[in-house]
C-alpha positions as a LaTeX table, in Angstrom:
\begin{tabular}{lrrr}
\hline
Residue & $x$ (\AA) & $y$ (\AA) & $z$ (\AA) \\
\hline
Met1 & 9.40 & 13.08 & $-3.50$ \\
Asp2 & 11.05 & 9.96 & $-2.15$ \\
Ile3 & 10.01 & 9.21 & 1.41 \\
Pro4 & 12.63 & 7.11 & 3.20 \\
Asn5 & 11.38 & 3.86 & 4.62 \\
Ser6 & 11.63 & 3.60 & 8.35 \\
Pro7 & 13.06 & 0.29 & 9.62 \\
Lys8 & 10.20 & 0.06 & 12.13 \\
Pro9 & 6.62 & 1.36 & 11.77 \\
Asn10 & 6.90 & 3.66 & 14.81 \\
Cys11 & 10.49 & 4.79 & 14.34 \\
Ile12 & 10.63 & 8.49 & 15.12 \\
Ala13 & 14.32 & 9.07 & 15.76 \\
Ala14 & 17.08 & 9.75 & 13.25 \\
Ile15 & 20.70 & 10.75 & 13.22 \\
Phe16 & 21.43 & 14.10 & 11.59 \\
Thr17 & 24.96 & 15.23 & 10.71 \\
Cys18 & 26.23 & 18.67 & 9.71 \\
Ser19 & 27.47 & 18.86 & 6.13 \\
Cys20 & 30.05 & 21.51 & 7.14 \\
Cys21 & 31.64 & 20.28 & 10.37 \\
Asn22 & 30.33 & 16.71 & 10.85 \\
Tyr23 & 28.59 & 17.58 & 14.12 \\
Ser24 & 26.05 & 14.81 & 14.77 \\
Thr25 & 22.98 & 14.42 & 16.97 \\
Thr26 & 19.73 & 12.50 & 17.33 \\
Ile27 & 16.55 & 14.28 & 16.30 \\
Tyr28 & 13.00 & 13.06 & 17.02 \\
Ser29 & 9.62 & 13.65 & 15.41 \\
Asp30 & 6.07 & 12.59 & 16.20 \\
Val31 & 4.95 & 12.58 & 12.54 \\
Glu32 & 6.20 & 11.17 & 9.25 \\
Leu33 & 4.84 & 14.10 & 7.21 \\
Val34 & 4.64 & 17.67 & 8.48 \\
Glu35 & 1.01 & 18.74 & 8.80 \\
Ile36 & 0.39 & 21.53 & 6.33 \\
Asn37 & $-2.43$ & 23.99 & 6.91 \\
Glu38 & $-2.98$ & 27.72 & 7.29 \\
Asp39 & $-1.87$ & 27.64 & 10.94 \\
Val40 & 1.66 & 26.41 & 10.12 \\
Phe41 & 2.17 & 28.73 & 7.13 \\
Asp42 & 4.56 & 31.57 & 7.97 \\
Ile43 & 6.61 & 34.30 & 6.33 \\
Asn44 & 10.08 & 34.42 & 7.85 \\
Ser45 & 12.25 & 37.46 & 8.50 \\
Lys46 & 13.72 & 37.23 & 4.97 \\
Gly47 & 10.23 & 37.47 & 3.45 \\
Glu48 & 10.21 & 33.79 & 2.41 \\
Glu49 & 7.02 & 31.76 & 2.62 \\
Thr50 & 7.62 & 28.78 & 4.92 \\
Ile51 & 5.90 & 25.86 & 6.59 \\
Met52 & 6.53 & 25.54 & 10.32 \\
Gly53 & 7.23 & 22.09 & 11.74 \\
Ile54 & 8.37 & 20.79 & 15.11 \\
Ile55 & 11.25 & 18.46 & 15.86 \\
Tyr56 & 12.61 & 17.34 & 19.21 \\
Arg57 & 16.34 & 17.48 & 19.93 \\
Asp58 & 18.52 & 15.92 & 22.58 \\
Asp59 & 21.40 & 18.40 & 22.22 \\
Leu60 & 19.89 & 21.82 & 23.03 \\
Asp61 & 20.34 & 21.64 & 26.81 \\
Ile62 & 22.85 & 19.37 & 28.53 \\
Thr63 & 20.73 & 19.27 & 31.71 \\
Asp64 & 17.52 & 18.26 & 29.93 \\
Pro65 & 17.70 & 15.51 & 27.30 \\
Ile66 & 14.88 & 16.52 & 24.94 \\
His67 & 13.50 & 19.83 & 23.69 \\
Pro68 & 11.00 & 20.88 & 21.02 \\
Gln69 & 12.32 & 23.15 & 18.29 \\
Cys70 & 10.48 & 24.87 & 15.44 \\
Thr71 & 11.71 & 24.38 & 11.91 \\
Tyr72 & 10.82 & 26.53 & 8.92 \\
Thr73 & 10.86 & 24.85 & 5.52 \\
Pro74 & 10.84 & 27.33 & 2.61 \\
Leu75 & 8.14 & 26.67 & 0.01 \\
Arg76 & 10.70 & 27.43 & $-2.72$ \\
Lys77 & 12.42 & 24.15 & $-1.79$ \\
Tyr78 & 9.40 & 22.35 & $-3.30$ \\
Asn79 & 8.76 & 24.76 & $-6.18$ \\
Cys80 & 5.42 & 25.68 & $-4.63$ \\
Thr81 & 3.80 & 29.06 & $-4.65$ \\
Ser82 & 1.13 & 28.35 & $-2.04$ \\
Trp83 & 0.92 & 26.39 & 1.21 \\
Asp84 & $-2.34$ & 24.76 & 0.04 \\
Asp85 & $-0.79$ & 23.14 & $-3.05$ \\
Pro86 & $-2.11$ & 19.53 & $-2.89$ \\
Ser87 & 1.22 & 18.13 & $-4.08$ \\
Leu88 & 3.14 & 19.72 & $-1.17$ \\
Lys89 & 4.38 & 17.02 & 1.19 \\
Ile90 & 7.25 & 17.59 & 3.59 \\
His91 & 8.80 & 14.52 & 5.22 \\
Trp92 & 10.04 & 15.27 & 8.72 \\
Thr93 & 13.61 & 14.30 & 7.80 \\
Glu94 & 13.67 & 17.01 & 5.10 \\
Gln95 & 13.10 & 19.92 & 7.49 \\
Pro96 & 15.99 & 22.40 & 7.82 \\
Val97 & 17.89 & 21.68 & 11.03 \\
Ser98 & 20.41 & 24.07 & 12.54 \\
Cys99 & 23.88 & 22.86 & 13.55 \\
Met100 & 24.82 & 23.65 & 17.16 \\
Asp101 & 28.43 & 24.39 & 16.12 \\
Cys102 & 27.98 & 26.18 & 12.75 \\
Asp103 & 24.69 & 27.93 & 13.62 \\
Lys104 & 23.45 & 27.26 & 10.07 \\
Asn105 & 20.74 & 24.97 & 8.67 \\
Thr106 & 23.35 & 22.44 & 7.57 \\
Met107 & 22.20 & 19.33 & 9.45 \\
Gln108 & 21.09 & 16.52 & 7.15 \\
Phe109 & 19.31 & 13.24 & 7.71 \\
Val110 & 21.72 & 10.28 & 7.76 \\
Glu111 & 19.75 & 7.29 & 9.04 \\
Tyr112 & 16.93 & 6.21 & 11.32 \\
Thr113 & 17.95 & 5.06 & 14.77 \\
Val114 & 16.50 & 3.84 & 18.02 \\
Gly115 & 16.57 & 7.06 & 20.03 \\
Leu116 & 17.76 & 6.88 & 23.63 \\
Asn117 & 15.15 & 9.49 & 24.59 \\
Thr118 & 12.17 & 8.06 & 22.72 \\
Gln119 & 10.45 & 7.00 & 25.96 \\
Leu120 & 10.91 & 10.49 & 27.39 \\
Leu121 & 9.51 & 12.02 & 24.19 \\
Tyr122 & 6.34 & 9.95 & 24.58 \\
Glu123 & 6.00 & 10.64 & 28.29 \\
Arg124 & 6.62 & 14.37 & 28.08 \\
Tyr125 & 5.11 & 15.47 & 24.76 \\
Leu126 & 3.15 & 12.80 & 22.91 \\
Asn127 & 1.09 & 10.91 & 25.52 \\
Pro128 & $-0.38$ & 14.09 & 27.07 \\
Leu129 & $-1.78$ & 15.03 & 23.62 \\
Lys130 & $-3.76$ & 11.81 & 23.30 \\
Pro131 & $-7.46$ & 12.21 & 23.99 \\
Pro132 & $-8.75$ & 10.25 & 26.96 \\
Leu133 & $-10.68$ & 7.14 & 26.01 \\
Glu134 & $-13.90$ & 6.51 & 27.87 \\
Pro135 & $-15.65$ & 3.16 & 27.90 \\
Thr136 & $-18.98$ & 2.82 & 26.16 \\
Gly137 & $-21.38$ & $-0.06$ & 26.67 \\
Lys138 & $-23.93$ & $-1.88$ & 24.60 \\
Leu139 & $-26.49$ & $-4.52$ & 25.45 \\
Asp140 & $-26.74$ & $-7.18$ & 22.73 \\
Glu141 & $-29.80$ & $-9.26$ & 21.76 \\
Asn142 & $-28.72$ & $-12.09$ & 24.12 \\
Gly143 & $-28.67$ & $-9.81$ & 27.14 \\
Lys144 & $-24.87$ & $-9.54$ & 27.33 \\
Tyr145 & $-23.38$ & $-6.16$ & 28.05 \\
Trp146 & $-20.30$ & $-5.34$ & 25.99 \\
Val147 & $-17.85$ & $-2.65$ & 26.99 \\
Tyr148 & $-15.79$ & $-1.06$ & 24.23 \\
Tyr149 & $-13.82$ & 2.10 & 23.52 \\
Ile150 & $-14.44$ & 4.49 & 20.65 \\
Ile151 & $-11.22$ & 5.99 & 19.35 \\
Pro152 & $-11.75$ & 9.38 & 17.69 \\
Ser153 & $-10.48$ & 9.52 & 14.10 \\
Ser154 & $-8.29$ & 12.49 & 15.06 \\
Ala155 & $-6.58$ & 10.59 & 17.89 \\
Lys156 & $-2.83$ & 10.12 & 17.68 \\
Leu157 & $-2.12$ & 6.67 & 19.01 \\
\hline
\end{tabular}
């Protein structure tokens, strides 16, 4: 699978355009690759095995500029028979995205962009998920007290 290179290390916004009607919008994500585990595995109403992901959209509600939305990527798209296949990697820009006009999963990644609502995405959804960091101290052999922070390996920074 080719993973597109983001122009900036923390770029999380991209333009998606509908392949049927050319409707276009900005979509946001907080991950490069969709986390795949038993909790996000699902069987949709058509009986297909899927992996659930989350994207954030700025076009779902005109009064509120950013909303989370679940996506469901069929395993058949990757020729996989099980969610725990070690070769299964889903880039966030490959998730099926529904067009607001066509009401079909016809939106496709076009390019990365600097999203107008990136700051709001961080304030509303991403920063609250970060674990609080508490200072820890250590006395060295010279009698100096050093304050430092331990960042958990699971922390999203």
